[in-house]
PATIDO-763856 format. One line per field, with one value per residue (C-alpha): z, y, x; residue number from 1; residue in three letters. Coordinates in Angstrom, 2 decimals, padded with zeros to 5 digits. Each point is the difference from the previous one (the first is absolute). Layout:
REM PATIDO-763856
z	[Z	...]
y	[Y	...]
x	[X	...]
rovex	[NUM	...]
palo	[ALA	...]
REM end
This chain:
REM PATIDO-763856
z	[-019.68	-000.78	-001.24	-002.20	-001.56	-000.77	-001.83	-001.91	-001.23	-002.08	-003.11	-003.33	-001.28	002.72	000.20	002.81	002.64	000.21	002.27	002.58	-000.37	000.44	003.06	001.59	-000.67	-000.70	001.73	-001.58	-003.41	001.11	-001.66	-003.74	-001.44	-000.52	-003.51	-001.85	001.86	-001.80	001.07	-002.08	002.87	002.85	001.61	000.30	002.78	-000.85	001.01	-000.49	002.58	002.85	002.69	-000.90	003.18	-001.41	-001.28	-001.93	-002.69	-000.97	-002.94	-002.47	000.08	-002.69	-000.21	-001.34	-003.31	-000.43	000.65	-002.51	-002.62	000.55	-000.15	-003.12	-001.86	001.14	-000.96	-003.27	-001.30	-002.91	-000.59	000.14	-001.93	-000.02	002.54	002.73	-001.40	000.68	003.49	001.20	001.07	-000.17	-003.76	-000.81	-001.19	-002.79	-001.73	-001.66	-001.47	-002.73	001.31	-002.92	000.08	-002.72	-001.53	-000.15	-003.03	000.11	-001.68	002.55	-000.19	000.39	003.50	001.30	000.59	-001.45	002.74	-000.79	002.28	001.52	002.76	001.88	-002.62	-002.61	002.10	000.32	-003.77	-000.80	-002.27	001.15	-003.33	001.38	002.71	-000.76	001.82	001.70	003.25	-000.09	000.59	003.43	001.84	-001.67	001.16	003.49	-000.04	-001.11	002.74	002.58	-001.22	000.37	003.49	000.99	-001.45	001.96	003.15	-000.60	-000.53	003.12	001.99	-001.32	000.92	003.45	000.64	-001.12	002.35	002.86	-000.65	-000.27	003.47	001.25	000.84	-000.73	001.27	-002.33	-002.88	000.56	-000.03	-003.24	-001.64	000.92	-001.96	-002.94	-000.70	-001.31	-002.64	-001.44	-002.26	-001.98	-002.83	-000.15	-001.82	000.16	003.15	001.85	-001.04	000.94	003.25	000.80	-000.36	002.25	002.54	000.10	000.55	002.80	001.59	-000.14	001.58	002.70	000.77	000.38	002.21	002.31	000.53	000.71	002.56	002.97	-002.11	-002.32	-003.06	-001.97	001.08	-003.55	-000.92	-002.95	-003.60	000.93	001.52	-003.41	-002.24	-001.24	-003.75	-001.90	-002.53	-002.90	000.73	000.17	-003.31	-001.61	001.28	-001.30	-003.46	-000.05	000.93	-002.79	-002.50	001.15	000.76	-001.29	003.45	-000.16	-003.76	000.29	002.34	-002.16	-003.16	001.49	001.59	-003.15	-002.25	002.27	000.01	-003.80	-000.56	002.37	-001.50	-003.54	-001.56	003.06	-000.82	003.50	002.61	003.59	001.82	003.78	000.84	003.63	001.70	-003.13	000.23	-003.64	-003.55	-001.52	-000.67	-002.21	-003.18	-001.20	000.72	-001.93	-003.04	-000.04	000.41	-002.80	-002.42	000.58	-003.19	001.46	000.88	003.30	002.95	002.44	002.99	003.62	002.58	003.69	002.10	003.72	001.57	003.46	-000.70	000.33	-003.72	-001.27	-001.92	-001.74	-001.03	-001.29	-002.25	-001.27	-000.70	-001.91	-002.25	-000.37	-001.04	-002.71	-001.29	000.06	-002.06	-002.64	-000.20	-000.42	003.55	002.29	003.42	003.15	003.27	003.66	002.93	003.39	002.79	002.52	001.11	-001.38	002.38	-000.22	000.71	-003.00	-002.37	-000.70	-003.13	001.28	001.11	-003.23	-002.20	-001.93	-003.07	-001.88	-003.13	001.05	000.16	003.43	000.61	003.37	-000.26	002.81	-000.67	003.13	002.31	001.37	002.11	002.21	001.24	001.05	003.79	002.71	-000.10	-003.75	000.83	-001.64	-003.34	000.12	000.53	-002.95	-002.32	001.00	-000.64	-003.45	-000.72	000.82	-002.76	-002.42	-002.14	-003.39	001.21	002.94	-000.96	002.73	-000.29	003.05	001.12	000.05	003.37	003.45	002.15	002.36	002.08	003.71	001.11	-000.47	-000.89	-002.79	-001.37	000.08	-001.96	-002.59	-000.61	-000.16	-002.80	-001.83	000.07	-000.71	-003.35	-000.72	000.88	-002.19	-002.92	000.60	-000.05	-003.50	-001.14	001.40	000.95	003.69	-000.08	-001.68	001.91	-001.32	001.46	003.35	000.16	-000.83	002.62	002.68	-000.50	-001.28	001.20	003.19	001.23	-000.77	001.68	003.11	000.26	-000.39	002.63	002.43	000.53	001.43	000.31	-001.98	-000.74	-002.16	-003.33	-002.41	000.50	-003.30	-000.61	-002.55	-002.92	001.72	003.01	-002.22	-001.86	003.28	001.32	-003.26	-000.41	003.52	-000.78	-003.00	-002.93	-002.56	-002.01	-003.68	-001.78	-001.42	-003.71	-000.45	000.06	-003.43	001.05	003.15	-002.07	-002.21	003.01	001.55	-003.22	000.35	003.02	-001.69	003.15	000.13	003.23	000.22	-000.06	-000.58	001.28	000.23	003.08	000.12	-002.00	001.52	-001.90	001.91	-000.78	001.66	000.03	-000.85	001.00	003.26	-000.26	000.67	-001.30	-000.65	-002.20	-000.01	-001.05	001.82	-000.58	002.41	000.40	-001.56	002.20	-002.57	-002.69	002.24]
y	[-035.36	-001.44	-003.21	002.04	001.80	-003.35	-001.11	003.26	-000.08	-003.17	-000.36	001.00	-003.47	-001.82	-000.72	001.79	-002.49	001.10	-002.88	001.14	003.61	-000.92	-002.19	002.72	002.97	-001.30	-003.19	000.45	-000.90	-003.37	-002.00	-000.15	000.76	-003.35	-000.24	002.73	001.83	001.21	003.60	000.76	-000.43	001.09	003.39	000.66	002.59	001.02	-003.34	001.28	002.75	-002.40	-000.39	-002.34	-001.92	-001.06	-003.54	000.04	002.17	-002.31	002.11	-001.80	000.52	-000.51	-003.15	000.32	-001.61	002.51	002.88	-001.31	-000.49	003.47	001.64	-001.95	000.94	003.61	000.53	-001.90	001.40	001.64	-002.89	-003.12	001.35	-002.50	-002.23	002.14	-000.96	-003.66	000.70	001.76	-002.75	002.30	000.29	-003.68	-000.41	002.48	-002.21	-002.04	003.07	000.63	002.95	002.23	002.23	002.57	001.62	003.70	002.20	003.57	001.66	002.38	001.95	003.76	-000.02	-002.39	001.71	-001.71	-001.38	001.14	-001.71	002.40	000.15	-003.26	-001.98	000.75	-001.80	-003.02	-000.25	000.25	-002.73	-002.26	000.78	003.40	-001.58	000.14	-003.21	-002.90	001.05	003.18	-002.15	-001.10	003.20	-000.15	-003.59	000.96	002.96	-002.24	-002.52	002.75	001.45	-003.38	-000.43	003.45	-000.77	-003.25	001.81	002.75	-002.41	-001.95	003.23	000.96	-003.39	000.06	003.50	-001.10	-002.98	002.22	002.30	-002.99	-000.98	003.59	000.15	003.69	000.26	-002.74	001.51	003.37	-001.68	-001.81	003.18	001.80	-002.69	000.16	003.73	000.09	-002.64	001.50	002.98	001.48	000.69	-003.33	-003.25	-001.70	-001.97	003.06	002.01	-002.54	-000.75	003.71	000.00	-003.04	001.51	003.09	-002.23	-001.88	003.31	001.10	-003.25	000.33	003.49	-001.39	-002.85	002.51	001.37	-003.27	000.48	-002.16	-002.20	-000.95	001.89	002.81	003.49	001.27	003.07	000.18	000.55	003.10	-002.25	-001.33	001.59	003.23	-000.02	002.50	-001.34	001.74	-001.94	-003.27	000.66	000.95	-003.19	-002.04	001.56	-000.62	-003.63	-000.23	001.31	-001.76	-003.48	-002.15	-000.72	002.63	-000.15	-003.78	000.40	002.67	-002.07	-003.22	001.70	001.99	-003.05	-001.96	002.85	000.37	-003.72	-000.15	003.18	-001.31	000.78	002.13	003.60	001.50	-000.55	001.17	-000.44	000.37	000.73	-000.88	002.38	002.06	002.17	000.85	-000.34	-001.73	-003.27	001.32	001.56	-003.42	-001.50	002.73	-000.44	-003.71	000.58	002.59	-002.58	-002.60	-001.35	000.69	003.54	001.70	-000.35	002.59	000.08	001.01	-000.01	000.40	000.56	-000.71	002.13	001.02	003.67	001.37	000.36	000.83	003.14	-001.66	-002.97	002.21	001.82	-003.31	-001.42	003.13	-000.43	-003.67	000.94	002.28	-002.80	-002.38	002.42	000.14	-003.80	000.03	-001.17	001.75	-000.11	000.87	-000.01	000.40	000.23	-001.11	001.49	-002.76	-002.98	-003.38	-001.79	-002.49	002.85	001.92	-002.96	000.06	000.50	003.31	001.52	-000.98	001.06	-003.28	000.03	-002.63	-001.28	000.83	-002.66	000.56	-000.49	000.35	000.79	-000.30	000.86	-000.77	001.06	-003.07	-001.04	003.02	-001.77	-003.14	000.11	-002.50	-001.60	000.62	001.15	003.37	-001.51	-002.49	002.81	001.98	-003.00	-000.93	003.58	-000.12	-003.31	001.51	002.54	-002.98	001.38	-001.44	-000.20	000.83	000.69	-000.45	001.01	-000.47	-000.51	-003.76	-000.33	-001.40	003.10	-000.68	-002.91	-000.01	000.03	002.91	-002.06	-001.90	003.24	001.54	-002.87	-000.05	003.73	-000.23	-002.57	002.02	003.45	-001.25	-001.24	003.37	001.92	-002.38	000.79	003.71	-000.57	-001.43	002.89	003.19	001.28	000.26	003.78	000.35	002.49	-001.86	-003.28	001.58	001.53	-003.30	-001.87	002.65	001.08	-003.21	-003.07	001.22	001.16	-003.40	-001.87	002.14	-000.56	-003.77	-000.54	002.92	000.32	-002.15	000.08	002.59	001.85	-002.89	000.33	-001.61	-003.52	-001.59	-003.64	-002.72	-001.03	-003.17	002.03	002.44	-002.92	-001.52	003.23	000.91	-003.51	000.06	003.32	-001.53	000.83	-002.28	000.80	000.92	-001.03	002.95	-000.23	002.69	-001.82	001.32	003.55	-000.47	-001.15	003.05	002.28	-001.46	000.52	003.74	000.24	-001.63	-001.80	-003.70	-001.62	000.44	-003.24	-000.93	-002.94	-001.13	-001.65	-001.24	002.91	002.66	001.69	000.56	002.44	-000.71	000.89	-002.92	-002.46	001.63	001.13	003.69	000.88	-001.98	000.91	-001.78	000.37	-001.40	-000.45	-000.76	-003.76	-001.40	-002.89	-001.18	-000.54	-001.75]
x	[151.26	003.41	-001.64	-002.33	002.95	001.63	-003.14	-000.32	003.59	-000.43	002.14	-001.46	000.92	-001.93	-003.71	-001.79	-001.15	-003.60	-001.05	002.55	-001.14	-003.64	000.60	002.09	-002.24	-003.48	-001.21	-003.45	001.47	001.35	-002.78	-000.46	-003.38	-001.71	-001.44	-001.80	-002.73	-003.08	-000.31	-003.07	-002.44	002.30	000.12	003.72	-000.40	003.54	001.53	003.52	-000.61	-000.63	002.60	002.88	-000.80	-003.36	000.60	-003.25	001.53	002.88	001.13	002.28	003.73	002.60	002.05	003.55	-001.01	-002.81	002.35	002.54	-002.70	-001.41	003.42	000.96	-003.19	000.23	003.65	-000.20	-003.29	001.81	002.39	-002.12	-002.96	-002.82	001.78	-001.50	-003.38	000.73	001.32	-003.12	-002.37	-002.99	000.47	000.63	-003.56	000.64	002.55	-002.72	-001.66	002.57	001.98	000.83	003.06	000.32	003.05	-000.75	000.64	001.23	-002.98	-001.50	-003.24	000.16	-001.47	002.64	003.36	003.04	002.19	003.53	002.49	002.47	002.56	000.45	-001.91	002.68	002.55	-002.25	-000.41	003.73	001.35	002.80	001.70	000.91	002.13	003.73	000.86	-001.71	001.59	-002.06	-003.07	001.13	-000.97	-003.39	-000.52	001.09	-002.36	-002.87	000.78	000.26	-003.31	-001.75	001.44	-001.18	-003.43	-000.21	001.02	-002.59	-002.89	000.98	-000.01	-003.44	-001.42	001.59	-001.36	-003.47	000.14	001.07	-002.95	-002.32	001.21	-000.27	003.67	000.38	003.58	001.17	-001.97	001.68	003.41	-000.81	-001.24	003.21	001.87	-002.41	000.17	003.62	-000.86	-003.19	-000.58	-002.92	002.49	001.87	-000.70	-003.38	000.87	001.25	-003.04	-002.65	001.85	-000.05	-003.81	-000.31	002.36	-002.20	-003.02	001.76	000.97	-003.64	-001.21	002.66	-001.29	-003.52	001.21	001.62	-003.51	-001.83	-002.75	-000.89	-002.28	002.87	-001.22	001.58	-000.97	-000.10	-001.92	-002.34	000.88	002.00	002.66	000.85	002.61	-001.54	000.48	-002.07	-002.48	001.74	003.18	-001.91	-001.66	003.30	001.63	-002.94	000.29	003.76	-000.58	-002.56	002.53	003.17	-001.38	-002.88	-001.46	-002.76	-000.57	-000.38	-002.97	-001.62	000.43	-001.37	-003.03	-000.79	000.28	-002.34	-002.53	000.10	-000.47	-002.98	-001.48	-000.31	-003.41	-000.91	-000.85	000.04	002.74	000.31	003.33	000.24	003.65	000.76	002.41	000.57	003.12	000.73	-001.32	003.05	-001.83	-002.77	001.51	001.13	-003.42	-001.77	002.22	-000.77	-003.74	000.04	001.42	-002.71	-001.62	-003.44	000.98	000.85	-002.39	-001.24	002.32	-000.50	002.80	-000.75	003.10	-000.15	002.71	001.14	-000.65	003.52	000.66	-003.48	000.95	002.97	-002.12	-002.79	002.46	001.41	-003.45	-001.04	003.03	-000.92	-003.55	001.41	002.21	-002.95	-002.06	002.73	-000.22	-003.76	-000.70	-002.45	001.67	-001.88	001.91	-000.87	002.41	-001.30	002.10	-000.62	002.08	-001.05	-002.36	-002.89	-002.44	001.31	-000.14	-003.74	-002.08	-001.33	003.31	001.75	-002.92	-000.12	-002.23	-001.93	001.66	003.55	002.71	001.55	003.74	001.71	003.71	002.56	003.64	002.05	-002.82	-001.78	003.00	-000.67	-003.14	001.87	-000.14	000.82	-003.45	-000.51	-003.51	000.57	001.04	-002.87	-002.51	001.40	-000.06	-003.54	-001.15	001.59	-001.70	-003.41	000.59	000.10	002.83	000.87	003.59	002.26	003.63	002.61	003.67	002.19	003.59	000.61	001.69	-000.70	000.43	-002.88	001.26	-000.82	003.64	002.35	003.08	-001.76	-001.40	003.47	001.55	-002.78	000.31	003.80	-000.32	-002.63	001.54	003.51	-001.34	-001.62	003.16	002.01	-002.31	000.49	003.75	-000.41	-002.20	001.51	003.47	000.74	000.22	-003.40	-002.20	-003.06	001.21	000.80	-003.48	-001.72	001.99	-000.41	-003.59	-001.59	001.85	001.63	-003.40	-001.56	002.87	-000.25	-003.74	000.36	002.67	-000.41	-003.75	-002.77	-003.77	-001.91	003.23	001.25	-001.82	002.50	-001.34	000.93	-000.87	000.67	-002.16	-001.24	-001.15	-001.92	-001.53	-001.16	-001.52	-001.74	-001.38	-001.42	-001.67	-001.78	002.31	001.60	003.10	-000.20	003.17	001.93	000.75	002.61	003.35	000.98	-000.86	002.06	002.98	-000.31	-000.25	003.15	001.93	-000.59	002.29	002.99	001.18	000.81	-001.11	-003.76	-001.98	-003.63	-002.00	-003.60	-001.40	-003.58	-001.37	002.24	002.82	003.23	002.80	003.33	003.66	002.32	-002.70	-001.06	-003.65	-000.54	-003.50	-003.17	-002.93	-003.35	-003.63	-003.04	-003.71	-002.81	-000.24	-003.17	-001.12	-002.51	002.64	002.51]
rovex	[1	2	3	4	5	6	7	8	9	10	11	12	13	14	15	16	17	18	19	20	21	22	23	24	25	26	27	28	29	30	31	32	33	34	35	36	37	38	39	40	41	42	43	44	45	46	47	48	49	50	51	52	53	54	55	56	57	58	59	60	61	62	63	64	65	66	67	68	69	70	71	72	73	74	75	76	77	78	79	80	81	82	83	84	85	86	87	88	89	90	91	92	93	94	95	96	97	98	99	100	101	102	103	104	105	106	107	108	109	110	111	112	113	114	115	116	117	118	119	120	121	122	123	124	125	126	127	128	129	130	131	132	133	134	135	136	137	138	139	140	141	142	143	144	145	146	147	148	149	150	151	152	153	154	155	156	157	158	159	160	161	162	163	164	165	166	167	168	169	170	171	172	173	174	175	176	177	178	179	180	181	182	183	184	185	186	187	188	189	190	191	192	193	194	195	196	197	198	199	200	201	202	203	204	205	206	207	208	209	210	211	212	213	214	215	216	217	218	219	220	221	222	223	224	225	226	227	228	229	230	231	232	233	234	235	236	237	238	239	240	241	242	243	244	245	246	247	248	249	250	251	252	253	254	255	256	257	258	259	260	261	262	263	264	265	266	267	268	269	270	271	272	273	274	275	276	277	278	279	280	281	282	283	284	285	286	287	288	289	290	291	292	293	294	295	296	297	298	299	300	301	302	303	304	305	306	307	308	309	310	311	312	313	314	315	316	317	318	319	320	321	322	323	324	325	326	327	328	329	330	331	332	333	334	335	336	337	338	339	340	341	342	343	344	345	346	347	348	349	350	351	352	353	354	355	356	357	358	359	360	361	362	363	364	365	366	367	368	369	370	371	372	373	374	375	376	377	378	379	380	381	382	383	384	385	386	387	388	389	390	391	392	393	394	395	396	397	398	399	400	401	402	403	404	405	406	407	408	409	410	411	412	413	414	415	416	417	418	419	420	421	422	423	424	425	426	427	428	429	430	431	432	433	434	435	436	437	438	439	440	441	442	443	444	445	446	447	448	449	450	451	452	453	454	455	456	457	458	459	460	461	462	463	464	465	466	467	468	469	470	471	472	473	474	475	476	477	478	479	480	481	482	483	484	485	486	487	488	489	490	491	492	493	494	495	496	497	498	499	500	501	502	503	504	505	506	507	508	509	510	511	512	513	514	515	516	517	518	519	520	521	522	523	524	525	526	527	528	529	530	531	532]
palo	[UNK	UNK	UNK	UNK	UNK	UNK	UNK	UNK	UNK	UNK	UNK	UNK	UNK	UNK	UNK	UNK	UNK	UNK	UNK	UNK	UNK	UNK	UNK	UNK	UNK	UNK	UNK	UNK	UNK	UNK	UNK	UNK	UNK	UNK	UNK	UNK	UNK	UNK	UNK	UNK	UNK	UNK	UNK	UNK	UNK	UNK	UNK	UNK	UNK	UNK	UNK	UNK	UNK	UNK	UNK	UNK	UNK	UNK	UNK	UNK	UNK	UNK	UNK	UNK	UNK	UNK	UNK	UNK	UNK	UNK	UNK	UNK	UNK	UNK	UNK	UNK	UNK	UNK	UNK	UNK	UNK	UNK	UNK	UNK	UNK	UNK	UNK	UNK	UNK	UNK	UNK	UNK	UNK	UNK	UNK	UNK	UNK	UNK	UNK	UNK	UNK	UNK	UNK	UNK	UNK	UNK	UNK	UNK	UNK	UNK	UNK	UNK	UNK	UNK	UNK	UNK	UNK	UNK	UNK	UNK	UNK	UNK	UNK	UNK	UNK	UNK	UNK	UNK	UNK	UNK	UNK	UNK	UNK	UNK	UNK	UNK	UNK	UNK	UNK	UNK	UNK	UNK	UNK	UNK	UNK	UNK	UNK	UNK	UNK	UNK	UNK	UNK	UNK	UNK	UNK	UNK	UNK	UNK	UNK	UNK	UNK	UNK	UNK	UNK	UNK	UNK	UNK	UNK	UNK	UNK	UNK	UNK	UNK	UNK	UNK	UNK	UNK	UNK	UNK	UNK	UNK	UNK	UNK	UNK	UNK	UNK	UNK	UNK	UNK	UNK	UNK	UNK	UNK	UNK	UNK	UNK	UNK	UNK	UNK	UNK	UNK	UNK	UNK	UNK	UNK	UNK	UNK	UNK	UNK	UNK	UNK	UNK	UNK	UNK	UNK	UNK	UNK	UNK	UNK	UNK	UNK	UNK	UNK	UNK	UNK	UNK	UNK	UNK	UNK	UNK	UNK	UNK	UNK	UNK	UNK	UNK	UNK	UNK	UNK	UNK	UNK	UNK	UNK	UNK	UNK	UNK	UNK	UNK	UNK	UNK	UNK	UNK	UNK	UNK	UNK	UNK	UNK	UNK	UNK	UNK	UNK	UNK	UNK	UNK	UNK	UNK	UNK	UNK	UNK	UNK	UNK	UNK	UNK	UNK	UNK	UNK	UNK	UNK	UNK	UNK	UNK	UNK	UNK	UNK	UNK	UNK	UNK	UNK	UNK	UNK	UNK	UNK	UNK	UNK	UNK	UNK	UNK	UNK	UNK	UNK	UNK	UNK	UNK	UNK	UNK	UNK	UNK	UNK	UNK	UNK	UNK	UNK	UNK	UNK	UNK	UNK	UNK	UNK	UNK	UNK	UNK	UNK	UNK	UNK	UNK	UNK	UNK	UNK	UNK	UNK	UNK	UNK	UNK	UNK	UNK	UNK	UNK	UNK	UNK	UNK	UNK	UNK	UNK	UNK	UNK	UNK	UNK	UNK	UNK	UNK	UNK	UNK	UNK	UNK	UNK	UNK	UNK	UNK	UNK	UNK	UNK	UNK	UNK	UNK	UNK	UNK	UNK	UNK	UNK	UNK	UNK	UNK	UNK	UNK	UNK	UNK	UNK	UNK	UNK	UNK	UNK	UNK	UNK	UNK	UNK	UNK	UNK	UNK	UNK	UNK	UNK	UNK	UNK	UNK	UNK	UNK	UNK	UNK	UNK	UNK	UNK	UNK	UNK	UNK	UNK	UNK	UNK	UNK	UNK	UNK	UNK	UNK	UNK	UNK	UNK	UNK	UNK	UNK	UNK	UNK	UNK	UNK	UNK	UNK	UNK	UNK	UNK	UNK	UNK	UNK	UNK	UNK	UNK	UNK	UNK	UNK	UNK	UNK	UNK	UNK	UNK	UNK	UNK	UNK	UNK	UNK	UNK	UNK	UNK	UNK	UNK	UNK	UNK	UNK	UNK	UNK	UNK	UNK	UNK	UNK	UNK	UNK	UNK	UNK	UNK	UNK	UNK	UNK	UNK	UNK	UNK	UNK	UNK	UNK	UNK	UNK	UNK	UNK	UNK	UNK	UNK	UNK	UNK	UNK	UNK	UNK	UNK	UNK	UNK	UNK	UNK	UNK	UNK	UNK	UNK	UNK	UNK	UNK	UNK	UNK	UNK	UNK	UNK	UNK	UNK	UNK	UNK	UNK	UNK	UNK	UNK	UNK	UNK	UNK	UNK	UNK	UNK	UNK	UNK	UNK	UNK	UNK	UNK	UNK	UNK	UNK	UNK	UNK	UNK	UNK	UNK	UNK]
REM end
């Protein structure tokens, strides 16, 4: 124990010797992962839950250079800007696709609240001209240096705690967490806030590890074991995210533009909305359809929901139908209170009609069908293909949060959510109740699910654009290039924040923060073998 304390008390100015830590506490991580494995056809069987003594797992560990690179990119996300884009090897292929960064204007639409910087932000924006003497700058420089050192120390502690949990060393993980808590806060800067969410996730995973059964798997209950956040709070957080950031609006805009372009000269449309939770996407679509030169079409929307918010959705759709009528559009809607499944996705169950142009819409829903064997997603995509839709629109988080090893998943999510929290830092003051609600209800819940749960309990299985392209292509779909870059630029200008970036990658449109992709939007059609 004395030796462990010596290792834990490393200087903030020194790099944590992860190789030594791994050899001491986790012999199973001694071998590096050899090359890239193709997990598409492999049943993971919760690889990371196997005993550390099982050499067949050989999960990857972090070399010192990898740790330094991760810490540098994480701490300097708001200082280096697009440099982090170059450092992330997974995004190198985007550099040839003409990344476009846009300087935002301050014109804001009525439904987007103006972000007035208050409190701590005022100090950050102070001009050096207000300083009476150059010597007054020295404490500020020292404070900045101390802040960076503390940030480096905090990220090292998070990584070390994650490695300890990956090795099932619960005593070490508890010790690391006790050192993490004094440095994190849900009300601090972006690093402290995102680290607080990850610390909560690590604490949750530690709790599950303390209840591992004899077979080496988590003894987690069903959905009730997850954080119980009422649906009203989730919906409020979603609406706040829609207003304060472009992440949600980006997906709505891209999907709607793709639908409108494919619906030209078609007088009857039917949209199947997978996992429908709200009606926020459709007013913009209806306004665009109403302005068509050929006149507005008939519109049907079928929402496939889980049944918990049926009454709220019915009320929203009735209001939508009234708005549609004022625009000269006849809107017919139907809500199916049944989870999405291949058995549900049939012509009979969805009441498909001759002469209708069918569109299937998925906004951050398909990733919930990504399982260890991918059989569930494949079955859903094949069922959609049998419907022969005019178009399938897919909007997802562009992140690799579904790796087979816990440590890799932890690092990927740390990169991803640090960028999101940094964008919130630029958009809202730290004492904003709206920001706190978004971070607590939306992002903290996602982070906890990604790093603390396994098996059927882990539903936030986000993947990258290339992985979606591979799975959709195998299911018989081909990408339809999105042609809405100018609309995306205009949409970003609404938020008045400099830092959001756009890129195109093989037909997909990517929205990022300072070069780090956050969201992807894409449109797909059934692949015609006879024309290829």
